[in-house]
N, C-alpha and C positions, 0 to 999 in steps of 0.2 A: 088672453087671446080674445079677439072680437067675435061675438057670436054670429055676426053677419057674414064672416068669411066662409068660403066654401071649404069643405074638407079636401085635403090633398088626396088624389086618387090612390097613391100607394098605401095610405092608411086604411082606406076602404078595402083594398085588395087584401092586405094583411089581416084585417079583422074577419073578412069573409072566409079566407083560407083557414084561419085558426078555428073558427066556429065549425066550418065544414069538417075539418080534421077531427075535432072532438066528437062531433055527432057520428062520423064514420067509425071511429074507434069504439064508441059505445054500442053502435049497432053491430059491428063485427064481433065484439065480445059478448053480445047479447046480455047486457047489464040487467035488464028487467027480469030475465029468467033467473039470473044469479040471485038477485034480491028476493024473488018470490020463494026460492027454496031455502032461504036462510032463516034462522030464528030471529025474532024481532029485536033482541038485545044486541045482535051483531050487525044490524043494518046501519045504524048511525055511524059507528067508527069507520066502517068500510066506505060509506057514502062520503064522509068527510075527507077520507084519504083520497078517494077518487076525484073529488072536486079539487083538492089541493094539488094533486099531480097534474090534472088538466090545466089548472091555472099556471103552474110552473111551465108546462109545455107552451102555453100561449105566450108567457113572458120570454121564454127562450127564442121562440120564432120571431117575436117582435124585436127582441134585442139583436138577433142576427141581422134582421132587415135594417135596423137603425145603424148597426155597425157598418154594414155594407154601404149604406147611404152616406155615412160620415167619411168612409174611406174614399168613395167616389168623389165626394165634395172636395176633399183634400187634394186628390190627384188633379181635378179640374182647375184648382187655383194655381197650380204650379205651371 
């Protein structure tokens, strides 16, 4: 992909929604308070799991958007 091309608006929207959702969930669950109360040896595994689950959520949202875009593209061609 050429770096001079503008990003497609839907990609920016998906990225923004995904990041906003992750931040909202972390704030809602008060992640910092949970980490502050934990023993230090338990923080790294929990943090790694939290990051992995968040990345899976982002991938799921992006995958759903791409699937919808693909289906709409197929329907428009017919």
